[in-house]
Phi, psi and omega in degrees: 000134183279161176303323177299314181295319177296319179298318180295313180298317180294327176300311180291326178294315184279323187253324180072009177244167184301141176289153182300334180258013184295324182260322183252076193267123165294168187303315182297318178292321179301315179294320180295314180297320178298316179299316182294324176290314180299323183268359174087016177277329180230146171257136178253128181212172179263141174290315181237114186297341182275349182247120181255057179247153179301323181293347180270351183277149172210162183246143176231145180288151178251173177297326178297317177298315180299316180295318180297315182292323176297316178297320179296318180290333181272357179288131180294149179288135180290151176224152182269136179227130180266128180238129177257120181255139181253000000 
């Protein structure tokens, strides 16, 4: 997972509102959002069911996203250790 993808997931985990690039997506973000919807991290839905425009779409976090982010936050920070082998 790339730093961009982690940033997007953590945004939804912490805030639960649409990411700044959710509607106006550059290519890398577009691919990341598609992947997250396909893999079940985000749900994509319409704010108003009568309007079928891209600006009407929004993403909401799922339980899978929450579980992933909790596991990511609980991962210990790596540390460097020097070992001299004889």
